[in-house]
C-alpha positions, 0 to 999 in steps of 0.5 A: 393870428389873435390869440398868438399875439394875446398869448404872447402879450401875457408872457410879455407880461408876467417877464416884465412883473416877475423882472420887477419882483426879482429886483424887490427881495430883502438884503440876503445880508443887511450887515455885511459890509459895505466900503471895501477892505483897504478903505474901511481905515480911511472909513471910519476916521471919517467924523460926521458932522455935528449936526446928526447928533441933534436932536431934530424934532419929534414928528408931527401928528400929520408926519406921521400919521401920513406914513402910517397911511402910505405903510399901511395903503397904498405902500404895500409894506405892512404885507410884508413888514407886518402891522408894527414893521418887525417884518412878521407880514403875511406876505414876508412869512414866503421870503428867504430872506423874510422881510427886514425888521425895523424895529431893531436897530441894528437891520 
């Protein structure tokens, strides 16, 4: 009986992990329009606030270091996106579609 419970527990754990990984994959078409066709004309006429175009202050060295620590550390982003963020990480090679290339502004 203990063995049966252990096997059921393991299968349940694998089901949860597998289900979570299915949602973590990259988008199939990141450039696909998100606005319905009927609403696109209206959406194109909306102008973003001017403050979005203002140059912000350069990120401090502390903030850049913190982001790098997350990207390369507990975030494990580097495994798929690579050291340069270009989508060429070792784990990303087996993904289809592959991870986003953060160095390309058109993603």
